[in-house]
C-alpha angles and dihedrals in degrees: 000000000000112000110218123224131231099312102151138056109278117245121234119264090256092056092046088056087053090051091060093048099042095090145322121301120220094278091060098052111134115251112246121200093257097042096095125242118320122230116243131205116260110233129197128210129037111020090202088073095054114127134200088265094053139056120212111239095226103033122102111266097216134013115263097033132070098217114126134187086262090063091052095045092052085074087068096031111031113208094020108165131222091267092057094253123134146152105215139068113198094200124207144229110273124241114241095260096044110142093221115015089184089067086076094062113120113252142177105233143132115282128197122173090190094051128027101347099063115178135194128194142191132197127203128184130215116183108301091346131082130191131199131199123194130187126201136144089009092301126116118203125188128198141172104240102179138083085007133348117266125165112225100188145281134240136188103244103169100130101165117072094201105055150021130290122228138168114265110177139353120207139168115243089176134356090270099029117080114181124204125207111203128190129216115186148159139180116228116188102297096347129091123199121195116180117184127197134191125214126167148171114265121169090356095303132099110242140176108262113167141355112219168310099227117209125194130191129188134186117191140162114244138180092266102028130057083207127012105194118199108189133179123191138165107253097179141011123173144143116258130225090244120082138186125206090352100308126100121246113251122221121206127181121196117196122206125194134174114205128187113215124194112169106303093345118102122184124179111224101179141003131185138169124216113199115200124189117199118202128187115236096192094274109037143358118263133189141160110254095158095117092055089045092053090051092051093047090053092050091051096053 
């Protein structure tokens, strides 16, 4: 995806504030029942204060197994202590579309989960097994956490040079194949860029599976609208009953809406849905996202 530069007249600071408040960006989409498992922020400190939105660093992730988020994150930060402090970044091989492959180079540096090295994690269960995926410093790591801990690999998945990378959803494409959808994004003036990426465990190893979908949002002042808000969000993501080469198809629906805002008045001018079906070809997932790409190209002109 080519990220366009400053093409349009900048909005005033007041309108930029409105852009942020108009509606939820992708990372705030509500979790529907079929939308996989949401990633939650890893929190350090007193586990008694943990909330549904947070996972305590040192608490067991699932019942019946002692593995904690700390165990999983040590694959990214060897030697990480119970306070989320460390001194080593293990690095990771970069996916093909990584924005900065060198960011995956191993390094001795200060690490702080409660400060600059924020992490989030998701856990999904399949029968008597459970898997966890954690994202931090642009790296995703996946492990089997029940019945026993087994690291399954890590990859550098930061695909947007302008913003952070977080975990978005964790699904099961097969009983032994968790797949993690990560999100790299940034907001540039009146434009929002959300770049998703799919990795998953195949044959006991974490591999690069699919780059996308790409979501674009734009807020601009027009003759008739103080703010014309073009917004794209994922409204559904789920595995399908059909499978190819042993992995379930994955259905994704991207919703687009254009909303005219004048003061307190909001009027929807246009709404579209773009269903995308990803199928595994034995090496990677593939799907036709050309209709969404055409919409984004038109908005960027």
